[in-house]
C-alpha positions in Angstrom: -27.7 -38.8 19.1 -29.1 -36.2 16.7 -25.7 -34.8 15.7 -24.7 -38.2 14.3 -27.6 -38.0 11.8 -26.8 -34.5 10.6 -23.0 -34.8 10.7 -22.5 -36.3 7.3 -24.9 -34.0 5.4 -23.3 -31.0 7.1 -19.8 -32.0 6.2 -20.8 -32.8 2.6 -22.6 -29.4 2.3 -19.6 -27.5 3.7 -17.2 -29.5 1.5 -19.2 -28.7 -1.7 -19.5 -25.1 -0.6 -15.8 -24.8 -0.3 -15.3 -26.4 -3.7 -17.7 -24.1 -5.5 -16.4 -21.0 -3.6 -12.9 -21.9 -4.6 -14.1 -22.4 -8.2 -15.8 -18.9 -8.1 -12.7 -17.2 -6.7 -10.3 -18.9 -9.0 -12.2 -18.8 -12.3 -14.4 -15.8 -12.0 -13.1 -13.4 -9.4 -9.4 -13.9 -10.5 -10.2 -14.9 -14.0 -8.0 -18.0 -13.8 -4.9 -16.0 -13.0 -4.3 -17.6 -9.6 -5.0 -21.3 -10.2 -1.7 -22.2 -8.7 -2.7 -20.7 -5.4 -6.2 -22.2 -5.4 -5.0 -25.6 -6.4 -4.4 -26.3 -2.7 -8.0 -25.4 -1.9 -9.4 -27.5 -4.8 -7.4 -30.4 -3.4 -8.6 -29.8 0.1 -12.3 -29.5 -0.9 -12.1 -32.7 -3.0 -10.5 -34.6 -0.1 -13.3 -33.3 2.2 -16.0 -34.3 -0.2 -14.6 -37.8 -0.5 -14.3 -37.9 3.3 -17.8 -36.7 3.9 -19.2 -39.4 1.5 -17.4 -42.1 3.5 -18.9 -40.9 6.7 -22.4 -41.9 5.5 -21.3 -45.6 5.6 -19.0 -45.9 8.6 -19.7 -47.4 12.0 -21.7 -45.2 14.4 -19.1 -45.5 17.1 -16.3 -44.4 14.6 -18.6 -41.5 13.5 -18.9 -40.4 17.1 -15.1 -40.3 17.5 -14.9 -38.3 14.2 -17.5 -35.8 15.5 -15.5 -35.3 18.7 -12.2 -35.0 16.7 -13.7 -32.5 14.2 -15.3 -30.3 16.9 -12.0 -30.3 18.9 -10.0 -29.4 15.7 -12.3 -26.5 14.9 -12.3 -25.1 18.4 -8.5 -25.4 18.5 -8.1 -23.6 15.2 -10.3 -20.7 16.3 -8.6 -20.5 19.7 -5.2 -20.3 17.9 -6.6 -17.6 15.5 -7.9 -15.7 18.5 -4.4 -15.9 20.1 -2.8 -14.6 16.9 -5.2 -11.7 16.9 -4.3 -10.5 20.4 -3.3 -6.9 19.6 0.3 -6.0 19.8 0.2 -2.5 18.4 3.7 -1.5 19.6 6.0 -4.5 19.3 9.1 -2.2 19.1 8.4 0.2 21.9 10.8 -1.3 24.4 13.6 -1.4 21.9 12.9 2.2 20.8 12.9 3.4 24.5 16.3 1.6 25.0 17.9 3.1 21.9 16.5 6.6 22.1 15.6 7.1 25.8 12.2 8.3 24.7 8.8 6.8 25.1 7.0 5.4 22.1 4.1 7.8 21.1 1.1 5.5 21.5 -1.5 8.0 20.5 -3.5 7.6 17.3 -3.1 10.2 14.5 -6.4 11.9 15.5 -5.4 12.0 19.1 -2.2 13.9 18.2 -4.3 16.2 16.0 -6.7 16.9 18.8 -4.0 17.5 21.4 -2.2 20.0 19.1 -5.4 21.7 18.3 -5.9 22.3 22.0 -2.6 24.1 22.0 -3.9 26.4 19.2 -1.4 24.9 16.7 -2.4 25.3 13.1 -2.4 21.6 12.3 -3.9 19.0 9.9 -3.4 15.4 8.9 -2.4 13.8 5.6 -5.4 13.5 3.2 -4.6 11.1 0.5 -6.4 11.5 -2.9 -7.3 7.8 -2.4 -9.8 8.8 0.4 -12.0 10.7 -2.1 -12.1 8.3 -5.1 -15.5 6.9 -4.3 -17.3 10.3 -4.1 -19.9 11.1 -6.7 -18.5 13.9 -8.8 -20.0 16.6 -11.0 -17.1 17.1 -13.4 -18.2 20.6 -14.2 -18.0 21.9 -10.6 -16.2 19.4 -8.3 -12.4 18.9 -8.0 -10.4 15.9 -7.0 -7.5 17.0 -4.7 -4.1 15.5 -5.4 -2.3 16.7 -2.3 -3.0 18.1 1.1 -3.7 21.4 2.9 -1.2 24.1 2.0 1.4 25.9 4.3 0.3 23.9 7.4 2.0 21.5 9.8 0.8 18.1 8.7 0.8 14.9 10.8 1.7 11.8 8.8 2.5 8.5 10.5 4.4 6.6 13.2 6.6 3.6 12.6 9.7 4.7 14.4 8.3 5.7 17.8 7.3 9.3 16.9 4.9 10.9 14.5 6.4 12.5 11.4 5.1 16.0 11.0 6.1 18.4 8.2 5.3 21.9 7.0 3.4 21.6 3.7 4.2 23.8 0.8 2.0 26.2 -1.2 0.3 23.2 -2.9 0.1 20.8 0.1 3.1 18.7 -0.7 6.0 17.8 1.6 8.6 20.4 0.5 10.1 23.6 1.8 7.9 26.1 0.0 11.0 28.0 -1.4 11.7 25.0 -3.7 9.0 26.2 -6.0 10.8 29.5 -6.6 14.0 27.9 -7.9 14.8 28.7 -11.5 16.0 25.2 -12.2 14.8 22.0 -10.5 17.3 19.1 -10.7 14.9 16.4 -9.5 11.1 16.0 -9.3 10.1 12.9 -7.5 6.6 11.3 -8.0 5.3 8.3 -6.2 3.4 7.0 -3.1 4.1 7.1 0.6 7.8 6.2 0.1 8.3 9.4 -1.8 5.9 11.3 0.4 8.3 10.7 3.3 6.5 8.1 5.6 7.3 8.0 8.5 10.4 10.2 9.0 10.9 13.9 9.4 13.0 16.1 7.2 15.9 16.0 6.4 15.6 12.2 6.3 13.1 11.6 3.5 14.5 10.8 0.0 13.9 14.3 -1.4 15.5 16.0 1.6 18.6 13.9 1.4 19.0 14.9 -2.3 18.7 18.6 -1.2 20.9 18.6 1.8 23.6 16.0 1.0 24.0 16.8 -2.7 22.7 20.3 -2.8 20.3 19.4 -5.6 17.0 21.4 -5.9 14.3 18.8 -5.5 10.5 18.8 -5.6 8.6 16.0 -3.9 5.1 15.4 -5.4 4.6 12.1 -3.8 1.5 11.3 -1.6 0.6 8.2 0.4 -1.9 5.9 -1.4 -1.1 7.1 -4.9 -1.5 4.9 -7.9 0.2 5.4 -11.3 -2.9 7.2 -12.7 -2.9 9.7 -9.8 0.8 10.2 -10.2 0.4 11.0 -13.9 -2.5 13.4 -13.1 -0.2 15.1 -10.5 2.5 15.6 -13.1 -0.1 17.0 -15.5 -1.1 19.6 -12.9 2.2 20.5 -11.3 5.1 19.7 -13.7 6.8 22.8 -15.0 9.3 23.1 -17.8 12.2 24.0 -15.4 12.6 20.4 -14.2 15.7 18.5 -15.4 14.9 15.0 -14.2 11.6 13.3 -13.2 12.0 10.3 -10.9 9.1 7.9 -11.0 9.3 5.8 -7.9 7.5 2.4 -8.0 6.8 0.2 -4.9 6.4 -3.5 -5.7 4.2 -4.1 -2.7 1.0 -2.5 -4.0 1.6 -0.2 -7.0 0.0 -2.9 -9.2 -2.5 -4.1 -6.7 -5.8 -5.2 -8.2 -7.6 -2.9 -5.8 -6.2 0.1 -7.5 -8.4 -0.7 -10.5 -10.8 1.7 -8.8 -8.6 4.6 -9.8 -9.5 4.1 -13.5 -13.2 4.1 -12.5 -13.0 7.7 -11.2 -14.5 10.0 -13.8 -12.2 12.9 -13.1 -9.0 10.8 -13.1 -10.1 9.2 -16.3 -10.3 12.5 -18.0 -6.5 12.8 -17.8 -6.2 9.8 -20.1 -9.1 10.4 -22.3 -8.4 14.1 -22.9 -4.8 15.1 -23.1 -5.7 18.8 -22.8 -7.7 18.2 -19.6 -6.7 20.0 -16.4 -8.4 20.8 -13.1 -6.1 23.9 -12.8 -5.4 22.9 -9.2 -2.6 25.4 -8.9 -5.2 28.2 -9.0 -7.7 26.5 -6.7 -5.6 25.9 -3.5 -7.7 28.1 -1.3 -10.8 26.1 -2.4 -8.8 22.9 -1.8 -7.8 24.0 1.7 -11.3 24.8 2.8 -12.6 21.4 1.6 -9.8 19.4 3.2 -10.0 21.2 6.5 -13.7 20.5 6.7 -13.0 16.8 5.9 -10.4 16.5 8.7 -12.7 18.2 11.2 -15.5 15.9 10.3 -13.3 12.8 10.8 -12.0 14.1 14.1 -15.5 14.6 15.5 -16.8 11.1 14.7 -17.9 9.4 17.8 -15.7 6.3 17.4 -12.9 5.0 19.5 -9.7 6.4 18.0 -7.7 3.6 19.2 -9.7 1.1 17.1 -8.9 2.4 13.7 -9.5 -0.9 12.0 -12.8 -2.0 10.5 -14.5 -4.4 12.8 -16.6 -6.0 10.1 -13.4 -6.7 8.0 -11.6 -8.1 11.0 -14.5 -10.4 11.9 -14.5 -11.8 8.4 -10.8 -12.4 8.6 -11.3 -14.2 11.9 -14.1 -16.4 10.5 -11.8 -17.3 7.5 -8.9 -18.1 9.9 -6.8 -15.7 7.9 -3.8 -15.7 10.2 -3.8 -19.5 10.7 -3.9 -19.9 6.9 -1.1 -17.5 6.4 1.1 -19.6 8.7 0.0 -22.8 6.9 0.9 -21.2 3.6 4.5 -21.0 4.6 4.7 -24.8 4.5 3.4 -25.0 1.0 5.6 -24.9 -2.2 6.2 -21.3 -3.2 4.0 -21.4 -6.3 1.0 -22.3 -4.1 1.5 -19.5 -1.7 -0.6 -16.3 -2.3 2.4 -14.0 -2.2 4.0 -15.8 -5.1 1.0 -16.8 -7.0 -0.5 -13.4 -7.3 0.2 -11.4 -10.4 -1.5 -8.4 -11.9 -4.0 -8.8 -14.6 -3.2 -8.1 -18.2 -5.7 -5.2 -18.1 -3.8 -3.6 -15.2 -0.5 -4.1 -17.0 -1.9 -2.5 -20.1 -3.2 0.5 -18.1 0.2 0.8 -16.4 2.0 0.7 -19.8 -0.5 3.3 -21.2 0.2 5.7 -18.2 4.0 5.3 -18.4 3.8 5.9 -22.2 1.8 9.1 -21.6 4.1 10.1 -18.7 7.2 9.7 -20.9 5.7 11.8 -23.6 4.7 14.5 -21.1 8.1 14.6 -19.6 9.8 14.8 -23.0 7.5 17.6 -24.0 8.7 19.5 -20.9 12.3 18.9 -22.0 12.9 16.7 -18.9 14.3 13.1 -18.6 12.3 10.3 -17.0 13.8 7.7 -14.7 12.1 4.7 -13.2 13.0 3.6 -9.6 11.9 0.2 -8.4 11.5 -0.2 -4.7 11.4 -3.7 -3.0 9.1 -4.7 -0.2 9.8 -6.1 3.2 8.3 -9.5 2.5 10.9 -10.1 -0.3 13.6 -10.5 2.4 11.4 -12.4 4.9 10.2 -15.0 2.5 13.3 -14.8 0.1 11.3 -14.4 -3.1 11.1 -12.3 -6.2 7.8 -10.4 -6.8 5.9 -12.0 -9.8 5.4 -8.5 -11.2 9.0 -7.6 -11.4 9.7 -8.8 -14.9 6.3 -7.5 -16.2 7.2 -4.1 -14.9 10.8 -4.2 -16.1 9.8 -5.3 -19.6 7.4 -2.4 -19.9 10.0 0.1 -18.8 12.7 -1.4 -21.0 10.3 -1.3 -24.0 9.7 2.4 -23.4 13.5 2.9 -23.1 13.2 4.5 -19.7 16.3 4.1 -17.5 15.4 1.4 -14.8 17.0 1.7 -11.4 16.6 -1.4 -9.3 16.9 -0.6 -5.6 16.9 -4.3 -4.7 20.1 -4.9 -6.7 21.7 -1.6 -6.0 21.0 -1.3 -2.3 19.3 -4.2 -0.5 21.1 -7.1 -2.2 24.4 -5.6 -1.0 23.3 -5.6 2.6 24.3 -8.5 4.9 20.9 -8.0 6.7 18.5 -6.1 4.3 15.9 -6.0 7.1 18.0 -3.4 8.9 16.8 -0.8 6.4 13.2 -1.2 7.8 12.0 0.2 11.1 13.5 -2.1 13.8 13.8 -4.9 11.2 10.0 -4.9 11.0 7.4 -4.5 8.3 6.8 -1.0 7.2 8.4 1.8 5.1 12.1 2.3 5.0 13.9 3.8 8.0 16.3 6.8 7.9 19.2 4.7 6.6 16.9 3.0 4.0 15.7 6.3 2.6 19.3 7.7 2.6 20.6 4.8 0.6 17.8 5.2 -2.0 18.6 8.9 -2.4 22.3 8.1 -2.7 21.6 5.6 -5.5 19.3 7.9 -7.4 21.9 10.6 -7.3 24.6 8.2 -8.4 22.8 6.6 -11.3 21.2 9.8 -12.7 24.4 11.8 -13.1 
């Protein structure tokens, strides 16, 4: 039986490959910052190496049983991974229909866009600055947009059964346009999708609650996918001297994600840090921005790809080969420090960059005679896995050192809930629901007055 001859060398090769790949990921890719997490894979690879060496010397009959067992195990694991990957795009549709009496909108964002275009509706979709970071720029002629198309109905997202759609303001943000004409602005909010208003309609986003419930003039300069550097750049472009309070909203789930290092690699964004007098003068280029973004949206909508398969097949295949979902379940049975969710922490470089940006932001806000507040938003996984994000104290220490008031939404809102998950869509992963956004707005108003 030929497989008996090659079984031991193959197992040894795969075991050594796992060990060296683990070493590369732990010591080079993550620069030793996640050794606790990779300890399990070190241990597993060493056990497999020891096991593979033994197989060179065992009885042929026993080896045959081992081969059958190994093949059965591998097939079982991939069958289970396949089962876990069976798509369930709308797990809450029945509950939504029962509660609201409406059908869950199962169209993709681009399908909604195309349908409304057929009705001659002037419509667009959200266009995060994140989409354009990897473009090659000529700093002398090109611009990096920091918001969307102006004065246009804009399709955002669907986590609650319906697509949130808002009328953008003169600069492409999610505000009633008249807010820009107010002589005094009580609040200016800056952040990512949570500030942007995903996935609810006015008047249920944070800024709208501050306007309607407390009669506070409020500007929302948040946009989905934003990182701290883009938020600082946005303030540089759009912050006026008539703003009383600037509310910097930080989401613990990804605002210090290692992937956002790419923001600092963008030549235009870097200018905001390197040159404190730099500006793209975006307020005066909105017509140019609108033309560019409308063309981009049209190009995306005309791509000949299935709109219902919005994920990257190559990425999904890699995840399948790596048994990502099976491993995520196995991780739950490991001690917390060996789980990726708890082992991961941002690099010192990223934390230094974050401190630098918040320092510059605080200086900018003070120069505008405004006051800066920092609002810390917790993520869904905190309440599923009952953990505290490893970056919490890193972030809080930086904010405290800069003497910026720190508003902890976990302690002020979620910790007081008997079931914190009720503030998420149908108790599921996502952004906050109407009640969640409302409570965040109430806390901001309470702790900044």
